[in-house]
N, C-alpha and C positions, 0 to 999 in steps of 0.2 A: 341422463345421469352418468356421472363418472363411473368408469369400470370398477374402481375400488370400492365405492359405495355400494354398487349393485351386488358385488360379491359378498360384502358384509351383510347386506340385507338378505341375500339369498340363503347363506349358510348360517345366519343367526349367531355370529360369533359372540361368545361370552365376554364380558369386560374381564380385565386382568386385575387379579387380587394380590399378585405378588406372593402367592402362597402355593405350596405343593402339598398334596395329602396322599396318604398311604392308602392304596386301594383295598387292602384287606380289612383295615380298621376304621377307615374314614377319619382318622386323627389328623388334624392339620399340623404341618410343620413348616418352618420358615423355609423360603426359597433358597437360601444360602446352603441348606443341607444338600440340595441337589446340584446346584452350581458349584464347580470346583475351578480353581485356577489351573489351567493348562500346563502340562509339563512339556519339556522340550523333547519331543519324539519325532522321527521322521514320519511324514505321512505320503503314502503312495497311492496310486490308482491302478485299477484293472478294468479294461473295456472287454466285455464278453457278450456274445450274442444271446446266451442263455446258459444256465447251469443245471437244466433238467434232464440232459441225456448223459449217458455214461462217461463219454470222452471229456466234454466240457467240465463235468462234475468233477472228475479226477484231476484235471489241470487246475481247476479252482481250488480244490482242497490242498494240492500242493503249494500253491501261492499262499493260501491262508496259514498253513503250518509254517512256512518259511518266514512270513512276515511276523508271526508270533515269536518264532525263535529269535528273529533279529530285533525284536521289541519295537515294531513299527504299527502305525495306524494304517488301515486299509480301507479305501473306498472302492467298491466294485459296482461299476455302471453296467446294469443289465440292459444293453441296447439290442438292436437287431443288426442285420447285415447293412453296412454302409451302401447307399444306393440300392436298397432292396426293391426289387420290381414291384412287390405288394405295397401299395400305398399306405395301407393300414399300419404295417409294421414300421414304415419310416417314421411315424409319429414318436415312437420310442426313441429315435435318434437324437432328439433334443438333448439327451443326456451327453452326447459327444461334446455339445457346446458347453455344457456345464463342467465337463472334464477339462476342457481347454482353458476355461476361466477359473477353475478351483486351483487354489494356492497349493500345489503338490510338489513334493521333492522328486518326483518321477512317476512314470506310468508304464504299464505293461500292456500292449495291444495285442488282444487275443484274436480269435478267429472271426473277425467282423468284416473283413474285405473278401469280397467274391471276385476273383480275377476273371470270371466268365462274364462279369457285368462292368467292372471297373478297369479302366485303362491304366497303363504305367504311369502316364503323366498326372492322372487324377489320384492315384496312390502316393506319388511323391508329394503332390500338393497337400494331401490329406496329412501325412506325417509332419509336414512343414508347419501345420496349424498349432502344434503343441510347443509351448515355450519352456518346456522342462525336459529332462533326460527321458528317452524313450527306449524300450526293449520290446521287440515283437517275437512271437512264436514261430513266424515263418521267415523263410529266407527271402531277402529282398536286395535290390541294388542301390538303395539310397544311402548306404554307409551306416544305417542303424544297426546296433547289435542285435543278433537274432539267435534263437535256440530252437531250430526245427528238429523233428524226428527223421531218421534216415530211412525214408520209404523205399529209396532206390535199392540199397543193400538188402532190406527186408525182402523185397519182390524177387530180387535175384537169388536169394536163399531159397525161396519157394520153387522157382523154376528148376534150379539145380536138384532140389530134392525130388520133384515130379519126374525129372528126366533120368537121374542117376539111380534113384531107389526104386521107382515104379516103372521105368522103362518107357515113359511116354514119348512119342516122337512127333504126334500131331496135336499140339495143345490148343484149346479154345480159350480165348480171354475175354471176360465179360467187364466192360469198361465202367469207370465212375463218371462224375459230372464233367461236362466240357469245360476245358480251361482251368479247372481246379488244380492247383499245383500238386497236391497229394496223387490225384488221379493220373496227372500227366507223368509224375515220377515213377509210378507204378507201371504204366503203360510203356514207358521208355526202357525200364529195366526188364520188362518181359521180352521186348524186341532184341535188346543187347544181349541178354542171357542166352537166348536161343541162337543168336549169331555166334557167340563164344563157344557154345556146345556144338556148333556145326549143323544146326538145324534152321530151317526157313520160317520166318514169322508170316504166315499166310494171312492176308488182309481179311479175306472172307471169313476167317475164324475169329476175327475181333469185332465185337459187338459195337453198334453206335453207342455214344456216350448217353448217360441219363443220370438219374439221381443215385444216391448211396443206397437207398432202400428199395428202389424200383429199377430193375435192369431191363435191357432189351435182348435178353437171351433168346426170346421168342422169335426175334427177327432172324437169327441164325437158324433156329429149328424149322420155322414156317416160311418166311419170305425167301430165304436162301435155300431151304430144302435140304440142310446139311444133316447126316444121319450120325447119331452117337454110336461109337464103336466101329464105324467105317471111315467117316470123314474126319473125325477127331477122336482121341483116346484118353482125354482128361481136360478137365475144366478148372481154370484159375480165375477167381473173382476178385474185384477191386475192393470188396467189403464182405463181411459176414452176412449181412442182411441180403445181399444179392446172391450169396452162396445158398442160402435158405430157399429163396425163390427159385433158383436153378434146380436145386434138388426135388423140389416139388413139381416142376415142370417135367423133369426126367421121370419121376415116378408115374405121371399121368401116361407116359409113353411105355411104361413097363420096364424102364431102366433103373435098376436098384443101385444105390450108393451105399458103400463102396464096392459092392460085389462086381457091377458091371462097369462102373466108371468112377474113377477117383475125383474128387472135388476138394479144392483148397480155397479158403477164405483170407480175410485180412481184417485186423483191428482187435480180434479176440474179445468180442463182446459177450455178454452174459447170455443174450438171445442165442448165440452160436454154441455156447458151452452146454446149455440145457436142451438143445435141439437133438433129435435122434435122426441119424447119428450125430454125435458131437463134431463140430466143424473144426478141422485142422486150420490153423490160423497163424497170424503174426501178431505178437503182443507189442502194442504201442506204449511207450512209457510216459503217458500223459501226466501221471502224478509227479514224476521226476522232472518232466518239462515244466510244470509250474514252480517247482522248487527252484530249478536252475534258472529260469527267467527272472524270478524274484531276487535270487542271489546276484545276478548280473546287474540288476537295477540298483539294488541297495549298495553294492560294493563299487558301483560306477565303473564297471569293466567296459573297455571299448571293444573287445573282441568277443564274438559269440562262440557258440559250440554246437556240435550235432550229436544227438542222443541215438544210441544204437537200439535196434529192434531185436526181437528174438522170436524164432519158430517155435510154435506151440503144437506139437504133433499130437492129434486125437484120432478119431475113427474114420472121419469123412474121406481121408486120402487113401485109406486101406493099410496104413501101417499097423503093425501089431504092437500094442502097448508094451513097452519094455517091462512094465510091472506084471504083465501076464505071461512073460516068456519062462519056459522052464530052464532050470540049470543043466548044464552039460556035467554028467558025473566026473568027467576027467578034469574039470577046471581046477579042482582042489589039488592036483598033483603038479600043477605048473610051478616052476621055481623061477627067480627067488620070490619069496613072500615079502609083502610090504611091511615095513617096520612102524612103530608108533608114529614117528615123525612123518613119514611118507604118507601114511593114511591121514594124518592131521593136515598136511600141506595140500594134499590132493583135494580134500573136502573144502578147505578154506578157499582154494582157487575157485572152485565151482559156486560157493556161496557168495563169494565177493561180487560176482556177475548179477546177483539179484538186487544190488543196491543197498544192502544191509551194512551197517557200521562195521568198522574192522574189529571193535570189541565183541559185537554179537557173533560175527563170524568166527573169531578165534575160540570164544566160549563154546559155541556149538560144535565146532570141529573137534575140540578137545574132548567133549562129552562123547561124541560119536566114536572117536578113536578108543576111549577107555571102555565104552560098552562092547565094541567089537573084540578087543583084545583080552579084556579082563572080565567081561560078562557083568559089569556093573557100571552104573553111571546115571547121569540126569539128562541124557540126550532127549528122551520122549517128553519130559516136562518142559525143557527149554524150548523144544520145538512147538509144543503146544502153546506156549507163551508168545512165541513169535507169531503164530497163526492168529492168536487173540488180538495182538497189536495190529495185524494186518487187517483184521476185520474192523477194528475201531477206526482205522484210518480209511476204511472203504477201498483198500487196494486189493488186488487180485489174490485169491487164495487158491484157486484151481491150478494156477501155474507152478505151484509148489510140488505138484505131483511130478511134473517133468524134471524139477531140480532133483527130486529123490531118485528118479530114474537115471539121471546122469551120474549121480554120485554112485549108485549101484553098478552101473556099466563100467565106471572107471575102476571100481575095486574088484569086479568079477575076474576070477582067474588068478588074483594075486594074494588070496588069503588060503589058509589051510582049511580043512574040512570043519573043524569046530568053529573057526572064526566066521566061515561062511554061513553056517547055521545061525550064529548069533547075529550076524549082519542081516541075513534074510528076515529073522524075527523083528529086528529093529526097523528095517525098511517097511515091513508089513505094517507094524504099529504106526509108523509115520504116515504111511499112505492111508491108513484107516482114520488116523486124525484129520488128514486133509479132507477126505470125503465127508466125515461126519460134521466137521466144523463147517465146510462149505455148504453142506446140506442145511445146517441149523442157520447159517446166515441167510441162505435163500428163504427158507421158511419164515424166519424172523422178519425178513424184509417184507415178504407177501403179507404177513399178519400185521406188521407195522403199517403197510400201505392200506390195508383194509380199515385199520383203526383211524389212520389219518383221513381217509376218504369220508368215513362216517362222521368224524369230528368236524371236518371242514364243511360238510353238508349242514350239520347243525348250526355251525357258526354262520353259514350263509343264510339260513333260514332266520336267525336272530337278527343279523344285519339288515336283511331285507325288510324286516318289519318295522324299521326305524324310518322316520320321515324328515329328519333334518340332521345336520352334520354333528350337532352336539349329542343328540341320542345315539347315533352311530359310533361315535367315539366312546361313549359311556359303555356300550354294549361290548365294543372291541376290547376295552380295558379289562373286562371280566375274563375274557377268553384268553388273553396273551399268556398269563401264567400257566394255563392248561396246555398250551402250545410250546411251553418252555422257551419262549421268545423274551429275552431279558430287556430289549429296548425296541421301541417303535415309534416312528414320528411321520406325521402327515402334514404336508404343507400345501396351500392352495395359492396359484398364481394371482398376483395382483391384477395383471391383464393377460388373459390367455393368449391374446394375439401376440404378446411379447413377453414370453416366460422369463427372460433374463432381466426384466425391469424390476422384479421383487416379488416377494411371496409372504404369506401369513402363516405362521406356524400354528395351526388349529389343534394339533394334538401332539403331545410329548409324553411318553411313558418310559420309565427306566427303573429296572430293578425293584418293582413294586411300588414306585412313586409316580404319581400323575401330576403334570404341571397344569395349573389354571391360568398361567400367563400365556398369551397368544401373540407374540411379537411380530412386528413387520421387519424383514431382513433382506439383504441382498441374496438373490437366488444362487449366485456363484458359490456362496458358503455352504450350500446344500442344506446344512442345518446350523443354526447359531451355535458357535463354539461352546457357550456357557451351558448347553443342554446336553453335550456329549461327555462321555467318561474321560476323566483327566488322569486319574491315578493308575490306569492300566491300558495296555493297547487294545484296540477293538477293530472288528471287521464289520463294515457297514454295507449292507446291500441297498443300492439305489435304483429304484424303478420309477418309470414314468407312469403317471395316472392319466389316462386318456380314454375316451370312448369314441370310435370311429375317427372323425376328423377333429375331435374336440380335445384340445389340451386342458387338463384339469389342475394337475399339481405333481407333487413328488411324494412317493411312499418310501420310507427307508426302515430297514430291520437291522438289528445287530445280529449277525450270525454267530451262533455259539455252539451248534451241534455238528452232525455229519450229513443229515438228511436235508437236501436242498429242495425237494419237490414241494414240501409243504409251504415254503415261502411263495412260490409261484402260484399255488392253488389259492392261497389266502388273498394274494394280490388281485387275482381275478374277481374274488368276491367283493373286495373293497371297491374295485373299478365299477362293478355292476351297481353296487349299492349307491355310490356317489352319482352315477348317471340317474338312477331312480329319484334320488334326493333332488337332483338338479331339475329334472322334469316335473316333480311335484312342486317344487318351489317356483319354478317358471310359470306353471299353471296358476298358483297362487298370486303371483305377481300380476299375471294377465287379469286375473279376477279383480284384484285391487285397482288395476288400471282402469277396468271397465267401470267399477263402482265409482272411482274418482271422476271419470267422464260423465257418469250418470249425475253424480252430484253437481258437477260444473254445469251440466245442461239444465238441471232443476234450478240452479242459481241464475242461469242465463234467462231462463223462462220467467222467473220472477222479476228480474230486471227488465225483461222485455215488457212484461205487463205494466210495470211502472212506467216505462217510456211510453207505452201506448196511452196510458192514462194521461201522462203529461202532454202528449202530442194532441190529445182530444180537448184539452183544457188550456194550459199555459201557452202551448205553442199556437193554438188556433186563435186565441184572444187577440194578440197583435195583428194577426192576419185579417181578422174580421174588421178590426179598426181601420185597416188600410183599405178594405174593400168598401166599408161604409163611408169613410172619408172621400174616397174616390168617386162613389156614387154621388155624394153631396156636391162635390166640385162640379160633376158632370151636369147635375140638375139645376144648380144654382149659379152657374158661371156668369149668366146674364144680369143677375140681381145684385151681386155683391161687388165691392170694389176690390182692388188688388190686395188691400191689407187683410182682408178676411180670408182670401185664398192663400195668402202667404202664412197665416197662422195655421190653417188646415194642413198646408204642406209641412210646416214644421212638426206638427203632431204626428203626421204620417211618417215623417223621416224618424222621429224619436221611436215610435213603435216598431219600425223596421229595424233600427239599430238594436233595440232590446231583443228582437227576434234573433239577429245575428249572434248577439252574446250568448243567447240560451243555446243555439245550435253549436256554437263553438265550444262552450263548456261541456255540453253533452258528448261531443266528439272526443273531448280530452278524457272524459270519465270512461268511455267505452274502450278507449285505446290502452288503458293502464296495463292490462294483463293480456291484451290480445297478441302483441308481437314484442315480447321482452327482449331487450338487448342483454348481452353478456354483462354479468356482474364484474365490478371492479373494485380495487382498493382505492377508497376515496377518503379525503380529509374533509370532515364536516365543516370546519371553520372556513375553508377556502370556498366551498359552495355557498356558505352563509354570506361571506363577503361579496360573492358575485350577485347574489339576490339583492343585497343592500345597494349595490351599485345600480342594478336595474330599477330599483324603486327610488332612485335619487330624487326624482321629480315630485313623487307623492310625498316624501319625507319633507322636501322643501315647502310645498304647499300647505302642509299641515303643521309646520314648524316642529316636527317630531325628531326623535332621537332613537336610534337602534344600536345596541351594545352587544357585541359578541367577543369575549376575550378567552374562552375555554378552547381546548383543541380535543379532537378525537378521530380515530380512524376506524372505518368499518368496510365490510364488503357489501355493496349494494350497486343499483342502477343509477348513475349519476343523474340522468335526465329526470327521473322520477323524484329523487330526493330535492332536486332543484325546484320542481313543481310544488312539492310539499312545502318547503320553506317559503316559496313565493306566495302561496295561497294563505298560510297562517300569518306571516308578517304583514302582507297586504291586508287582511282583515283586522289586524291589531292597529294598523294605521287608520283604517276606514271607520271602524266603530269606536270613535273617541268621544269623550265628553266635551260638551261645548265650553270653550274657553280654556280648556286644559290641554296643552301640547302633548301628544302620545309619546310614551316612553316604553320601548320594546327591548327586553332583556332575554339573550339566548344563552343557555347554560348546557353544557355536556358533562356527564359522569359515566364512568365505565366501572362495572361490578359484575361478578358472576357470569362472565362471557356474553354480556349484554351491554348495550349503551343506552343511557337514559337522556333524552332531549327534552328540555323544558324552555318553552316560549311564553313568556310572561308580559302582560301589558297593563296599563293603568286605565283602560277604557271603561265602557258602560256596563260591562259584566253580563252574565246570563244567569237567569233564574234557574234553580235546581231542577224544577219540573220539565225544563227543556234540554237537560244535558244529554239525554239519549237521543231525542228527536232531531237535533240540529245536524246529525250526520246523514239524515235521510235525503233523498233526491228532492229538490225544489222546496226544501223546508225554510220558510222565512218568518222570523220573529218580529219584523218591523216592515211597515209598508214601503213599497219601492220609491215613494216620493221622499222618504226620509233617509234611506241608505240604498243606493243603486247596487244592483247585482243580480245574478241569475238563480241564486239559491243552491247552486251545485258545488261551489268551491269546498265546503267541508266534506261533502260526499267524495269528491276526488281525493282528498286527504285520507279519508278512512280507507278508500280502496287501494292506495298505494301502500299504506301501512299493513294492510292484510296481505297484500301481494308479497311483501318482504318478510312475511312471518312475524310481524310485530303487533303491537297493541298501542291504541291511542285512548287517552281519557282526558278529562279536564277538571279543573278546580276553579270555581268562580263564585263571586258574590256581587249581585247587582249594585253598580255604582263604585265599585272598588277594582275592577279589572279581572282578567281571566288568565289562567295559565294552563296551556295545553301540554300534556305529558306523553311523550312518544317513546316507546321501548322497542328497540331493534336489535337483532343478534350481531355479534361482531363478525361471524363468519357467514358465508353465503348459505342461505336457507330460503328455498322457495316454498310458498303455501299453494 
């Protein structure tokens, strides 16, 4: 069966009613209420391996916010790494093909290429596939604009800090992944910085490469036998996760961090910030990177940029937090003191490095200056609002502690005693706000995660209890409002072996509306445009639905919140549910196929019994005559003249000829459905005229006339339709009334997706009590001496019509003729 029909059967797709209904009330409303004419907005794409970790999430949120600010639609294709060594993950990369074929105004290529796997030529060829403007987050040599983070300068700052502040002379470096550009830049900066500072980069103190989250620091400790505190006096890691592992390995050996050994990380992850001791690190501006790459793409800038990183000093390197330093009593006697404008300008300069807008920096700097000099102002309330905004955008809050310390350090010693007291009170309040806000955000995040996990678990149980696609979609529509997902779409591939060939939109939900239409569309559209929001910009997450090596379809969500993990979790639930549904439906199809074979076997058994009966009677009768006549010839050869022998031979020949016709017709009957040929588009009048030409001699002998003036086109097997017409027209010519030339009329009529064929004659007719019997095998209404034939012709006609999923009946009155009525489908349908 064609793949499309198999899928339709498998997923039980509902018919389209051109209606949409509201989930909450079940009130039906016209489809036009959901479909809107699209407005002219730019549509951009973003390829990302995932958005469930902190770095990818922050970059994604930056792109989303910038796209909304630019009033652009965004398609985010959640693929895996290009040329991923794990075969399972590569099945998601079908979305790369969709992105290439999607009509986009431009695309941002995220962190989907692993240089440790993909060579430079393959990377260049990969970029050349995209027919639209491209911006990438990584530096490249293909001439494509890029916006990388400055890993090199960030690592040089780390090395300089460890050497100049902590006096380290023999630094150990824990490497990141092999051939990863970030890891290579950080290692190169480590070596270059030591050289610039007059220190040697000892290769034995550099660990072999590994993943970001799993280091090979144990190779330095165990395999190479290097001793902390003797062979090296400080550890710099390519990531915070590696730094956490290193600290745990040092603890196992009784080395305490930072008391006995300073450790520095990179990336400023939440895991490092909540670890004890908090990991000193380098903040990566991933959110700003997302914003900037999106801006480069939309504004079609040909030149890229590089974003600076920033040291985040915490406890693991051994630095004393500036916020815990005691003030020198003599600081208040230093001259000259800062003026209002100098305080304001100094604070503005430091705040401008945080990426805040000029308006926000000026407003907060003014409030800080007023509160320090005049003892009144709105600095704390403005700062709190800034932290709330940062929390809503999922950007770093803990890094503001260092910003406060920098402002405090810049103003210390330049204020009089009263101003310093007011400044210390203000900075203490601001630091408290940072800690309390950050703590609330972390706690809220954990509670939210617990809530989402429980909710997704309940949704998974509800989805897994469904057993077909419609039931799953009905259940999903109930939960989407609870998840605060405004739009969701599920499409199933027309042919899973060729996903780009087309898909069926089996589920469309938007803003409380559920579509009952399930159109077929080009997969490159991702979703039919009429089903997407048209009056406002949107961000659509596009994910591949697959199970192991089996492509299933596409899942799309409209991203509207800040939490990205819930989308990934729900995707896996839908993936698993679809696989369960597929398995159940395949088992059902297999059962139905077994049942069909059983019915076919039962039918064959009945026909075999009929054949056996015929073989024991009709087929053996002429054979017995041949044997009898042969015996007589053998016994009477000397008594009779040649005339008698000649008569016997004639009778033997006639019986043998009859046996030949019987066997021939039985073979025709048995072959009708045994080896069917492909169905074709055929014109019935053409086949009818071929049959009339074949029967030309019979028409001439009976002085008959056959008329066919109508025309019709159907999908059927030409050879079988030819046999059908030949048997019925041949019978009409044969069973004629004495002295009345036969007149046969063939008419075609098309209605309700079926074709009606009427073959009428003016022959002897058939009594009503025989109307059902005449289609049986070897049913004869007249002796063979009156009308020759095997009695199988109409049985063959009945089997051909049944095989074509049609129906054959007749209307007849004895002495007035017969009309056979055949009803066949216009489109291909096998029974």
